[in-house]
TORKOL-4160 file (C-alpha; in steps of 0.2 Angstrom, whole numbers, padded with zeros to 4 digits, m for minus):
434
<pt num="1" X="0451" Y="m0168" Z="0212"/>
<pt num="2" X="0436" Y="m0173" Z="0223"/>
<pt num="3" X="0428" Y="m0157" Z="0221"/>
<pt num="4" X="0429" Y="m0158" Z="0202"/>
<pt num="5" X="0422" Y="m0175" Z="0202"/>
<pt num="6" X="0407" Y="m0170" Z="0213"/>
<pt num="7" X="0403" Y="m0156" Z="0201"/>
<pt num="8" X="0404" Y="m0166" Z="0185"/>
<pt num="9" X="0389" Y="m0164" Z="0174"/>
<pt num="10" X="0377" Y="m0179" Z="0172"/>
<pt num="11" X="0377" Y="m0186" Z="0154"/>
<pt num="12" X="0364" Y="m0180" Z="0141"/>
<pt num="13" X="0368" Y="m0191" Z="0126"/>
<pt num="14" X="0376" Y="m0208" Z="0123"/>
<pt num="15" X="0392" Y="m0199" Z="0118"/>
<pt num="16" X="0392" Y="m0191" Z="0135"/>
<pt num="17" X="0389" Y="m0208" Z="0143"/>
<pt num="18" X="0404" Y="m0216" Z="0134"/>
<pt num="19" X="0415" Y="m0201" Z="0138"/>
<pt num="20" X="0411" Y="m0200" Z="0157"/>
<pt num="21" X="0409" Y="m0219" Z="0159"/>
<pt num="22" X="0422" Y="m0227" Z="0148"/>
<pt num="23" X="0418" Y="m0245" Z="0155"/>
<pt num="24" X="0399" Y="m0242" Z="0151"/>
<pt num="25" X="0398" Y="m0258" Z="0140"/>
<pt num="26" X="0411" Y="m0268" Z="0147"/>
<pt num="27" X="0412" Y="m0279" Z="0163"/>
<pt num="28" X="0427" Y="m0271" Z="0170"/>
<pt num="29" X="0424" Y="m0257" Z="0182"/>
<pt num="30" X="0408" Y="m0264" Z="0188"/>
<pt num="31" X="0405" Y="m0273" Z="0205"/>
<pt num="32" X="0393" Y="m0288" Z="0202"/>
<pt num="33" X="0378" Y="m0289" Z="0213"/>
<pt num="34" X="0370" Y="m0304" Z="0205"/>
<pt num="35" X="0376" Y="m0315" Z="0191"/>
<pt num="36" X="0365" Y="m0327" Z="0181"/>
<pt num="37" X="0368" Y="m0337" Z="0165"/>
<pt num="38" X="0360" Y="m0323" Z="0153"/>
<pt num="39" X="0359" Y="m0308" Z="0164"/>
<pt num="40" X="0368" Y="m0298" Z="0178"/>
<pt num="41" X="0365" Y="m0284" Z="0190"/>
<pt num="42" X="0380" Y="m0273" Z="0192"/>
<pt num="43" X="0385" Y="m0257" Z="0202"/>
<pt num="44" X="0398" Y="m0244" Z="0198"/>
<pt num="45" X="0401" Y="m0226" Z="0203"/>
<pt num="46" X="0397" Y="m0212" Z="0191"/>
<pt num="47" X="0410" Y="m0197" Z="0190"/>
<pt num="48" X="0396" Y="m0185" Z="0194"/>
<pt num="49" X="0393" Y="m0193" Z="0211"/>
<pt num="50" X="0378" Y="m0205" Z="0207"/>
<pt num="51" X="0379" Y="m0224" Z="0210"/>
<pt num="52" X="0376" Y="m0233" Z="0193"/>
<pt num="53" X="0365" Y="m0248" Z="0193"/>
<pt num="54" X="0367" Y="m0258" Z="0177"/>
<pt num="55" X="0355" Y="m0272" Z="0171"/>
<pt num="56" X="0364" Y="m0283" Z="0158"/>
<pt num="57" X="0353" Y="m0294" Z="0148"/>
<pt num="58" X="0359" Y="m0307" Z="0135"/>
<pt num="59" X="0350" Y="m0317" Z="0122"/>
<pt num="60" X="0334" Y="m0306" Z="0122"/>
<pt num="61" X="0322" Y="m0312" Z="0109"/>
<pt num="62" X="0313" Y="m0299" Z="0098"/>
<pt num="63" X="0299" Y="m0305" Z="0088"/>
<pt num="64" X="0300" Y="m0299" Z="0069"/>
<pt num="65" X="0313" Y="m0285" Z="0073"/>
<pt num="66" X="0317" Y="m0272" Z="0060"/>
<pt num="67" X="0330" Y="m0277" Z="0047"/>
<pt num="68" X="0341" Y="m0263" Z="0053"/>
<pt num="69" X="0345" Y="m0266" Z="0071"/>
<pt num="70" X="0348" Y="m0247" Z="0073"/>
<pt num="71" X="0330" Y="m0244" Z="0072"/>
<pt num="72" X="0325" Y="m0256" Z="0086"/>
<pt num="73" X="0321" Y="m0242" Z="0098"/>
<pt num="74" X="0308" Y="m0229" Z="0092"/>
<pt num="75" X="0309" Y="m0210" Z="0094"/>
<pt num="76" X="0301" Y="m0203" Z="0110"/>
<pt num="77" X="0288" Y="m0193" Z="0099"/>
<pt num="78" X="0283" Y="m0209" Z="0091"/>
<pt num="79" X="0281" Y="m0217" Z="0107"/>
<pt num="80" X="0270" Y="m0203" Z="0113"/>
<pt num="81" X="0259" Y="m0205" Z="0097"/>
<pt num="82" X="0258" Y="m0223" Z="0101"/>
<pt num="83" X="0253" Y="m0221" Z="0119"/>
<pt num="84" X="0239" Y="m0209" Z="0113"/>
<pt num="85" X="0232" Y="m0219" Z="0098"/>
<pt num="86" X="0236" Y="m0237" Z="0103"/>
<pt num="87" X="0236" Y="m0239" Z="0122"/>
<pt num="88" X="0246" Y="m0254" Z="0129"/>
<pt num="89" X="0233" Y="m0269" Z="0131"/>
<pt num="90" X="0244" Y="m0277" Z="0144"/>
<pt num="91" X="0238" Y="m0266" Z="0158"/>
<pt num="92" X="0253" Y="m0254" Z="0160"/>
<pt num="93" X="0245" Y="m0237" Z="0159"/>
<pt num="94" X="0258" Y="m0225" Z="0150"/>
<pt num="95" X="0254" Y="m0207" Z="0145"/>
<pt num="96" X="0267" Y="m0197" Z="0136"/>
<pt num="97" X="0265" Y="m0179" Z="0131"/>
<pt num="98" X="0278" Y="m0170" Z="0119"/>
<pt num="99" X="0281" Y="m0153" Z="0126"/>
<pt num="100" X="0294" Y="m0147" Z="0113"/>
<pt num="101" X="0302" Y="m0156" Z="0099"/>
<pt num="102" X="0320" Y="m0151" Z="0098"/>
<pt num="103" X="0324" Y="m0162" Z="0083"/>
<pt num="104" X="0319" Y="m0178" Z="0076"/>
<pt num="105" X="0323" Y="m0191" Z="0090"/>
<pt num="106" X="0325" Y="m0178" Z="0103"/>
<pt num="107" X="0311" Y="m0170" Z="0113"/>
<pt num="108" X="0306" Y="m0163" Z="0130"/>
<pt num="109" X="0291" Y="m0172" Z="0136"/>
<pt num="110" X="0280" Y="m0176" Z="0151"/>
<pt num="111" X="0276" Y="m0194" Z="0155"/>
<pt num="112" X="0264" Y="m0203" Z="0168"/>
<pt num="113" X="0269" Y="m0221" Z="0171"/>
<pt num="114" X="0272" Y="m0231" Z="0187"/>
<pt num="115" X="0283" Y="m0246" Z="0182"/>
<pt num="116" X="0280" Y="m0261" Z="0193"/>
<pt num="117" X="0298" Y="m0265" Z="0193"/>
<pt num="118" X="0303" Y="m0248" Z="0199"/>
<pt num="119" X="0292" Y="m0250" Z="0214"/>
<pt num="120" X="0300" Y="m0267" Z="0217"/>
<pt num="121" X="0317" Y="m0259" Z="0217"/>
<pt num="122" X="0313" Y="m0245" Z="0228"/>
<pt num="123" X="0304" Y="m0257" Z="0240"/>
<pt num="124" X="0319" Y="m0269" Z="0241"/>
<pt num="125" X="0333" Y="m0257" Z="0242"/>
<pt num="126" X="0323" Y="m0246" Z="0254"/>
<pt num="127" X="0322" Y="m0261" Z="0266"/>
<pt num="128" X="0340" Y="m0265" Z="0264"/>
<pt num="129" X="0345" Y="m0247" Z="0268"/>
<pt num="130" X="0335" Y="m0241" Z="0283"/>
<pt num="131" X="0346" Y="m0226" Z="0285"/>
<pt num="132" X="0338" Y="m0218" Z="0270"/>
<pt num="133" X="0326" Y="m0203" Z="0273"/>
<pt num="134" X="0307" Y="m0208" Z="0273"/>
<pt num="135" X="0299" Y="m0206" Z="0256"/>
<pt num="136" X="0316" Y="m0203" Z="0247"/>
<pt num="137" X="0316" Y="m0215" Z="0232"/>
<pt num="138" X="0331" Y="m0222" Z="0224"/>
<pt num="139" X="0324" Y="m0226" Z="0207"/>
<pt num="140" X="0306" Y="m0220" Z="0206"/>
<pt num="141" X="0298" Y="m0203" Z="0207"/>
<pt num="142" X="0288" Y="m0195" Z="0221"/>
<pt num="143" X="0276" Y="m0187" Z="0210"/>
<pt num="144" X="0270" Y="m0188" Z="0192"/>
<pt num="145" X="0271" Y="m0182" Z="0179"/>
<pt num="146" X="0289" Y="m0182" Z="0176"/>
<pt num="147" X="0298" Y="m0170" Z="0164"/>
<pt num="148" X="0312" Y="m0177" Z="0154"/>
<pt num="149" X="0323" Y="m0174" Z="0139"/>
<pt num="150" X="0324" Y="m0190" Z="0129"/>
<pt num="151" X="0336" Y="m0194" Z="0114"/>
<pt num="152" X="0337" Y="m0208" Z="0102"/>
<pt num="153" X="0354" Y="m0211" Z="0094"/>
<pt num="154" X="0357" Y="m0224" Z="0081"/>
<pt num="155" X="0374" Y="m0232" Z="0075"/>
<pt num="156" X="0384" Y="m0227" Z="0090"/>
<pt num="157" X="0396" Y="m0233" Z="0097"/>
<pt num="158" X="0395" Y="m0247" Z="0084"/>
<pt num="159" X="0385" Y="m0248" Z="0068"/>
<pt num="160" X="0369" Y="m0256" Z="0072"/>
<pt num="161" X="0368" Y="m0250" Z="0090"/>
<pt num="162" X="0352" Y="m0241" Z="0095"/>
<pt num="163" X="0351" Y="m0231" Z="0112"/>
<pt num="164" X="0339" Y="m0221" Z="0121"/>
<pt num="165" X="0345" Y="m0208" Z="0134"/>
<pt num="166" X="0335" Y="m0198" Z="0146"/>
<pt num="167" X="0337" Y="m0185" Z="0159"/>
<pt num="168" X="0324" Y="m0181" Z="0173"/>
<pt num="169" X="0322" Y="m0163" Z="0174"/>
<pt num="170" X="0312" Y="m0165" Z="0190"/>
<pt num="171" X="0317" Y="m0159" Z="0208"/>
<pt num="172" X="0335" Y="m0155" Z="0204"/>
<pt num="173" X="0336" Y="m0144" Z="0219"/>
<pt num="174" X="0336" Y="m0160" Z="0230"/>
<pt num="175" X="0349" Y="m0169" Z="0218"/>
<pt num="176" X="0335" Y="m0181" Z="0213"/>
<pt num="177" X="0337" Y="m0178" Z="0194"/>
<pt num="178" X="0341" Y="m0194" Z="0186"/>
<pt num="179" X="0351" Y="m0200" Z="0171"/>
<pt num="180" X="0347" Y="m0216" Z="0162"/>
<pt num="181" X="0353" Y="m0225" Z="0146"/>
<pt num="182" X="0346" Y="m0240" Z="0137"/>
<pt num="183" X="0357" Y="m0247" Z="0123"/>
<pt num="184" X="0352" Y="m0262" Z="0112"/>
<pt num="185" X="0365" Y="m0272" Z="0101"/>
<pt num="186" X="0361" Y="m0287" Z="0090"/>
<pt num="187" X="0371" Y="m0303" Z="0093"/>
<pt num="188" X="0378" Y="m0314" Z="0080"/>
<pt num="189" X="0363" Y="m0326" Z="0083"/>
<pt num="190" X="0350" Y="m0313" Z="0080"/>
<pt num="191" X="0346" Y="m0310" Z="0098"/>
<pt num="192" X="0350" Y="m0294" Z="0107"/>
<pt num="193" X="0360" Y="m0289" Z="0121"/>
<pt num="194" X="0352" Y="m0275" Z="0132"/>
<pt num="195" X="0362" Y="m0263" Z="0143"/>
<pt num="196" X="0351" Y="m0253" Z="0155"/>
<pt num="197" X="0360" Y="m0241" Z="0166"/>
<pt num="198" X="0351" Y="m0229" Z="0179"/>
<pt num="199" X="0359" Y="m0218" Z="0192"/>
<pt num="200" X="0354" Y="m0216" Z="0210"/>
<pt num="201" X="0361" Y="m0204" Z="0223"/>
<pt num="202" X="0361" Y="m0219" Z="0236"/>
<pt num="203" X="0377" Y="m0229" Z="0238"/>
<pt num="204" X="0370" Y="m0247" Z="0238"/>
<pt num="205" X="0379" Y="m0260" Z="0249"/>
<pt num="206" X="0371" Y="m0277" Z="0246"/>
<pt num="207" X="0371" Y="m0289" Z="0261"/>
<pt num="208" X="0373" Y="m0308" Z="0257"/>
<pt num="209" X="0355" Y="m0311" Z="0265"/>
<pt num="210" X="0348" Y="m0300" Z="0251"/>
<pt num="211" X="0355" Y="m0311" Z="0236"/>
<pt num="212" X="0339" Y="m0321" Z="0233"/>
<pt num="213" X="0328" Y="m0305" Z="0233"/>
<pt num="214" X="0340" Y="m0296" Z="0221"/>
<pt num="215" X="0339" Y="m0311" Z="0209"/>
<pt num="216" X="0320" Y="m0309" Z="0209"/>
<pt num="217" X="0322" Y="m0291" Z="0205"/>
<pt num="218" X="0334" Y="m0295" Z="0190"/>
<pt num="219" X="0321" Y="m0308" Z="0184"/>
<pt num="220" X="0308" Y="m0294" Z="0185"/>
<pt num="221" X="0319" Y="m0283" Z="0175"/>
<pt num="222" X="0322" Y="m0296" Z="0162"/>
<pt num="223" X="0303" Y="m0300" Z="0160"/>
<pt num="224" X="0299" Y="m0281" Z="0159"/>
<pt num="225" X="0312" Y="m0278" Z="0145"/>
<pt num="226" X="0306" Y="m0293" Z="0135"/>
<pt num="227" X="0288" Y="m0287" Z="0137"/>
<pt num="228" X="0292" Y="m0269" Z="0132"/>
<pt num="229" X="0302" Y="m0274" Z="0117"/>
<pt num="230" X="0289" Y="m0286" Z="0111"/>
<pt num="231" X="0273" Y="m0275" Z="0114"/>
<pt num="232" X="0259" Y="m0277" Z="0101"/>
<pt num="233" X="0261" Y="m0259" Z="0096"/>
<pt num="234" X="0280" Y="m0261" Z="0091"/>
<pt num="235" X="0276" Y="m0265" Z="0073"/>
<pt num="236" X="0265" Y="m0249" Z="0070"/>
<pt num="237" X="0278" Y="m0239" Z="0079"/>
<pt num="238" X="0292" Y="m0245" Z="0068"/>
<pt num="239" X="0282" Y="m0241" Z="0053"/>
<pt num="240" X="0278" Y="m0224" Z="0059"/>
<pt num="241" X="0296" Y="m0220" Z="0064"/>
<pt num="242" X="0302" Y="m0224" Z="0047"/>
<pt num="243" X="0290" Y="m0213" Z="0038"/>
<pt num="244" X="0288" Y="m0199" Z="0050"/>
<pt num="245" X="0301" Y="m0188" Z="0043"/>
<pt num="246" X="0309" Y="m0185" Z="0026"/>
<pt num="247" X="0326" Y="m0178" Z="0021"/>
<pt num="248" X="0327" Y="m0163" Z="0009"/>
<pt num="249" X="0343" Y="m0158" Z="m0001"/>
<pt num="250" X="0348" Y="m0143" Z="m0011"/>
<pt num="251" X="0357" Y="m0146" Z="m0028"/>
<pt num="252" X="0362" Y="m0138" Z="m0043"/>
<pt num="253" X="0367" Y="m0122" Z="m0034"/>
<pt num="254" X="0383" Y="m0118" Z="m0044"/>
<pt num="255" X="0395" Y="m0106" Z="m0035"/>
<pt num="256" X="0381" Y="m0094" Z="m0029"/>
<pt num="257" X="0369" Y="m0095" Z="m0015"/>
<pt num="258" X="0350" Y="m0097" Z="m0018"/>
<pt num="259" X="0339" Y="m0081" Z="m0017"/>
<pt num="260" X="0327" Y="m0076" Z="m0003"/>
<pt num="261" X="0312" Y="m0064" Z="m0004"/>
<pt num="262" X="0319" Y="m0047" Z="0001"/>
<pt num="263" X="0313" Y="m0035" Z="0015"/>
<pt num="264" X="0311" Y="m0017" Z="0014"/>
<pt num="265" X="0327" Y="m0014" Z="0024"/>
<pt num="266" X="0337" Y="m0026" Z="0013"/>
<pt num="267" X="0330" Y="m0017" Z="m0002"/>
<pt num="268" X="0337" Y="0000" Z="0004"/>
<pt num="269" X="0354" Y="m0007" Z="0010"/>
<pt num="270" X="0359" Y="m0019" Z="m0004"/>
<pt num="271" X="0362" Y="m0017" Z="m0022"/>
<pt num="272" X="0360" Y="m0035" Z="m0026"/>
<pt num="273" X="0342" Y="m0034" Z="m0030"/>
<pt num="274" X="0333" Y="m0045" Z="m0043"/>
<pt num="275" X="0316" Y="m0040" Z="m0049"/>
<pt num="276" X="0304" Y="m0051" Z="m0058"/>
<pt num="277" X="0286" Y="m0047" Z="m0064"/>
<pt num="278" X="0280" Y="m0065" Z="m0061"/>
<pt num="279" X="0280" Y="m0062" Z="m0042"/>
<pt num="280" X="0271" Y="m0046" Z="m0042"/>
<pt num="281" X="0253" Y="m0053" Z="m0039"/>
<pt num="282" X="0259" Y="m0062" Z="m0023"/>
<pt num="283" X="0271" Y="m0048" Z="m0017"/>
<pt num="284" X="0287" Y="m0058" Z="m0021"/>
<pt num="285" X="0294" Y="m0048" Z="m0035"/>
<pt num="286" X="0310" Y="m0043" Z="m0027"/>
<pt num="287" X="0324" Y="m0055" Z="m0022"/>
<pt num="288" X="0341" Y="m0055" Z="m0014"/>
<pt num="289" X="0355" Y="m0068" Z="m0012"/>
<pt num="290" X="0353" Y="m0077" Z="0004"/>
<pt num="291" X="0367" Y="m0073" Z="0017"/>
<pt num="292" X="0369" Y="m0084" Z="0033"/>
<pt num="293" X="0371" Y="m0068" Z="0043"/>
<pt num="294" X="0352" Y="m0065" Z="0040"/>
<pt num="295" X="0349" Y="m0079" Z="0053"/>
<pt num="296" X="0364" Y="m0075" Z="0064"/>
<pt num="297" X="0374" Y="m0089" Z="0057"/>
<pt num="298" X="0392" Y="m0090" Z="0049"/>
<pt num="299" X="0389" Y="m0104" Z="0037"/>
<pt num="300" X="0376" Y="m0110" Z="0025"/>
<pt num="301" X="0364" Y="m0124" Z="0032"/>
<pt num="302" X="0349" Y="m0129" Z="0022"/>
<pt num="303" X="0338" Y="m0130" Z="0038"/>
<pt num="304" X="0341" Y="m0111" Z="0042"/>
<pt num="305" X="0339" Y="m0106" Z="0024"/>
<pt num="306" X="0322" Y="m0115" Z="0022"/>
<pt num="307" X="0316" Y="m0109" Z="0039"/>
<pt num="308" X="0319" Y="m0091" Z="0033"/>
<pt num="309" X="0312" Y="m0094" Z="0016"/>
<pt num="310" X="0296" Y="m0102" Z="0024"/>
<pt num="311" X="0294" Y="m0088" Z="0036"/>
<pt num="312" X="0295" Y="m0075" Z="0022"/>
<pt num="313" X="0283" Y="m0084" Z="0011"/>
<pt num="314" X="0270" Y="m0090" Z="0023"/>
<pt num="315" X="0274" Y="m0109" Z="0022"/>
<pt num="316" X="0271" Y="m0118" Z="0039"/>
<pt num="317" X="0285" Y="m0131" Z="0039"/>
<pt num="318" X="0298" Y="m0134" Z="0053"/>
<pt num="319" X="0316" Y="m0139" Z="0048"/>
<pt num="320" X="0329" Y="m0148" Z="0057"/>
<pt num="321" X="0348" Y="m0150" Z="0055"/>
<pt num="322" X="0349" Y="m0165" Z="0066"/>
<pt num="323" X="0342" Y="m0182" Z="0064"/>
<pt num="324" X="0342" Y="m0195" Z="0078"/>
<pt num="325" X="0357" Y="m0187" Z="0087"/>
<pt num="326" X="0367" Y="m0184" Z="0071"/>
<pt num="327" X="0371" Y="m0168" Z="0062"/>
<pt num="328" X="0367" Y="m0168" Z="0043"/>
<pt num="329" X="0378" Y="m0161" Z="0030"/>
<pt num="330" X="0374" Y="m0142" Z="0027"/>
<pt num="331" X="0365" Y="m0145" Z="0010"/>
<pt num="332" X="0352" Y="m0157" Z="0019"/>
<pt num="333" X="0339" Y="m0155" Z="0032"/>
<pt num="334" X="0324" Y="m0164" Z="0039"/>
<pt num="335" X="0306" Y="m0160" Z="0039"/>
<pt num="336" X="0290" Y="m0169" Z="0046"/>
<pt num="337" X="0282" Y="m0178" Z="0031"/>
<pt num="338" X="0264" Y="m0173" Z="0036"/>
<pt num="339" X="0269" Y="m0155" Z="0037"/>
<pt num="340" X="0278" Y="m0156" Z="0020"/>
<pt num="341" X="0264" Y="m0164" Z="0011"/>
<pt num="342" X="0252" Y="m0151" Z="0017"/>
<pt num="343" X="0263" Y="m0136" Z="0011"/>
<pt num="344" X="0272" Y="m0144" Z="m0004"/>
<pt num="345" X="0261" Y="m0136" Z="m0018"/>
<pt num="346" X="0262" Y="m0119" Z="m0010"/>
<pt num="347" X="0281" Y="m0121" Z="m0008"/>
<pt num="348" X="0284" Y="m0127" Z="m0026"/>
<pt num="349" X="0274" Y="m0112" Z="m0033"/>
<pt num="350" X="0284" Y="m0100" Z="m0023"/>
<pt num="351" X="0301" Y="m0108" Z="m0026"/>
<pt num="352" X="0298" Y="m0108" Z="m0044"/>
<pt num="353" X="0299" Y="m0089" Z="m0042"/>
<pt num="354" X="0315" Y="m0091" Z="m0034"/>
<pt num="355" X="0322" Y="m0101" Z="m0049"/>
<pt num="356" X="0316" Y="m0087" Z="m0061"/>
<pt num="357" X="0324" Y="m0074" Z="m0050"/>
<pt num="358" X="0340" Y="m0084" Z="m0049"/>
<pt num="359" X="0341" Y="m0086" Z="m0068"/>
<pt num="360" X="0338" Y="m0067" Z="m0070"/>
<pt num="361" X="0352" Y="m0063" Z="m0057"/>
<pt num="362" X="0365" Y="m0076" Z="m0063"/>
<pt num="363" X="0361" Y="m0081" Z="m0080"/>
<pt num="364" X="0363" Y="m0099" Z="m0087"/>
<pt num="365" X="0351" Y="m0113" Z="m0084"/>
<pt num="366" X="0357" Y="m0120" Z="m0067"/>
<pt num="367" X="0346" Y="m0116" Z="m0052"/>
<pt num="368" X="0345" Y="m0122" Z="m0035"/>
<pt num="369" X="0333" Y="m0136" Z="m0033"/>
<pt num="370" X="0325" Y="m0145" Z="m0018"/>
<pt num="371" X="0325" Y="m0164" Z="m0019"/>
<pt num="372" X="0314" Y="m0174" Z="m0008"/>
<pt num="373" X="0317" Y="m0191" Z="m0001"/>
<pt num="374" X="0336" Y="m0190" Z="0000"/>
<pt num="375" X="0347" Y="m0202" Z="0009"/>
<pt num="376" X="0353" Y="m0193" Z="0025"/>
<pt num="377" X="0372" Y="m0190" Z="0025"/>
<pt num="378" X="0380" Y="m0185" Z="0041"/>
<pt num="379" X="0395" Y="m0173" Z="0046"/>
<pt num="380" X="0403" Y="m0187" Z="0056"/>
<pt num="381" X="0400" Y="m0205" Z="0059"/>
<pt num="382" X="0410" Y="m0218" Z="0070"/>
<pt num="383" X="0416" Y="m0233" Z="0060"/>
<pt num="384" X="0418" Y="m0249" Z="0070"/>
<pt num="385" X="0418" Y="m0249" Z="0088"/>
<pt num="386" X="0421" Y="m0231" Z="0096"/>
<pt num="387" X="0425" Y="m0238" Z="0113"/>
<pt num="388" X="0438" Y="m0250" Z="0107"/>
<pt num="389" X="0447" Y="m0237" Z="0096"/>
<pt num="390" X="0451" Y="m0226" Z="0110"/>
<pt num="391" X="0463" Y="m0229" Z="0124"/>
<pt num="392" X="0459" Y="m0217" Z="0138"/>
<pt num="393" X="0446" Y="m0203" Z="0142"/>
<pt num="394" X="0457" Y="m0190" Z="0134"/>
<pt num="395" X="0457" Y="m0200" Z="0118"/>
<pt num="396" X="0438" Y="m0199" Z="0118"/>
<pt num="397" X="0439" Y="m0180" Z="0115"/>
<pt num="398" X="0447" Y="m0183" Z="0098"/>
<pt num="399" X="0436" Y="m0185" Z="0082"/>
<pt num="400" X="0433" Y="m0203" Z="0078"/>
<pt num="401" X="0438" Y="m0212" Z="0062"/>
<pt num="402" X="0429" Y="m0205" Z="0047"/>
<pt num="403" X="0424" Y="m0209" Z="0030"/>
<pt num="404" X="0428" Y="m0195" Z="0017"/>
<pt num="405" X="0414" Y="m0189" Z="0006"/>
<pt num="406" X="0423" Y="m0186" Z="m0010"/>
<pt num="407" X="0409" Y="m0182" Z="m0021"/>
<pt num="408" X="0403" Y="m0166" Z="m0012"/>
<pt num="409" X="0405" Y="m0150" Z="m0022"/>
<pt num="410" X="0420" Y="m0140" Z="m0016"/>
<pt num="411" X="0416" Y="m0122" Z="m0014"/>
<pt num="412" X="0429" Y="m0108" Z="m0015"/>
<pt num="413" X="0431" Y="m0100" Z="0002"/>
<pt num="414" X="0428" Y="m0083" Z="m0006"/>
<pt num="415" X="0410" Y="m0087" Z="m0011"/>
<pt num="416" X="0395" Y="m0084" Z="m0001"/>
<pt num="417" X="0391" Y="m0103" Z="0001"/>
<pt num="418" X="0408" Y="m0106" Z="0008"/>
<pt num="419" X="0407" Y="m0094" Z="0022"/>
<pt num="420" X="0411" Y="m0103" Z="0038"/>
<pt num="421" X="0410" Y="m0119" Z="0028"/>
<pt num="422" X="0429" Y="m0124" Z="0024"/>
<pt num="423" X="0433" Y="m0131" Z="0042"/>
<pt num="424" X="0417" Y="m0141" Z="0042"/>
<pt num="425" X="0421" Y="m0148" Z="0025"/>
<pt num="426" X="0438" Y="m0154" Z="0030"/>
<pt num="427" X="0431" Y="m0165" Z="0044"/>
<pt num="428" X="0415" Y="m0171" Z="0037"/>
<pt num="429" X="0410" Y="m0189" Z="0033"/>
<pt num="430" X="0397" Y="m0199" Z="0023"/>
<pt num="431" X="0385" Y="m0209" Z="0032"/>
<pt num="432" X="0369" Y="m0215" Z="0024"/>
<pt num="433" X="0356" Y="m0222" Z="0036"/>
<pt num="434" X="0349" Y="m0238" Z="0029"/>
């Protein structure tokens, strides 16, 4: 049993944190190091072997916060943009570089920053634990930049919650890779409760003589949290975050899949060809029904269809099936607004040929249409408190309570659109982001 615990993986997402640390947001299961009227510093043991240090802050005032509290924390790619275009005037130099955008709200990035409160933690706890190896830090990093995977998640574990998780992908060979989570929840009085949990490989035993110094560390953490959440750049970051991406939907597809420009190999292998004279000048006269197998998939997802469509028609737009840690229903996807605005005219002219070919192939007037500015609808969303609705870690493996989306078009399993679609249809839910 101990071996299994020591080999447990570190969490990557807030869902992982809630599964691996069921007491994450409660006071039970934590040893109190310092308790003050509106803040506390606590300690617990992570199942993957780390000691977890939790900073709990109540009644944090946010000036002019967004109307929806789930948007309090901005995406890491937005933060990187802000660091480059609007440096922090308070003197904390922070540089972020997005190396790879996995999906809106999830990215691999390098960052250069040396937070004063992290140096304070390392200094204090290093003095208290002289048995530590020289130069081995509990919380900070021995070298910059640091490579991390960062993820924003909204409306989990409760509606209105907003969290940011990150995993340090640094020197994992020496077991120094850290996992951290920041979760903000709005209180009834409009202020916020902030949970900040970070892991360290050191087991910290706090002697009574250090109580005053630890209180100073807690005060420093509170001041830094208030400063960070009320930076002058936050208004600009919220504005960019809400307009950075847009959701596309496919509608009016009937019972048949949309078409895709054919390749020579497909032309010779399939009999389902549709030729139109309108596309001859641009080399798009031959079309075939789209099949998810073309992209190695077993079910239709709009992001995959459009990605292949864009590649075959020379449109440069990236598509994503996930938004802020949640999977969109198959008939929706996300694109970056700036990319879409540049490519929109080209796409519309090419997609008009698809409509012509679709009518030629299937008859009638109904054709698949791409709708912009749609409301995102997710496959599954937790309603109420996820942590309060489960009784044990085993329960956390089960799907949470769901809202049934009754207006979605039911597709017979025998059609191309329904391939691999039936099981997902039975478990999906509707969840518009406001």
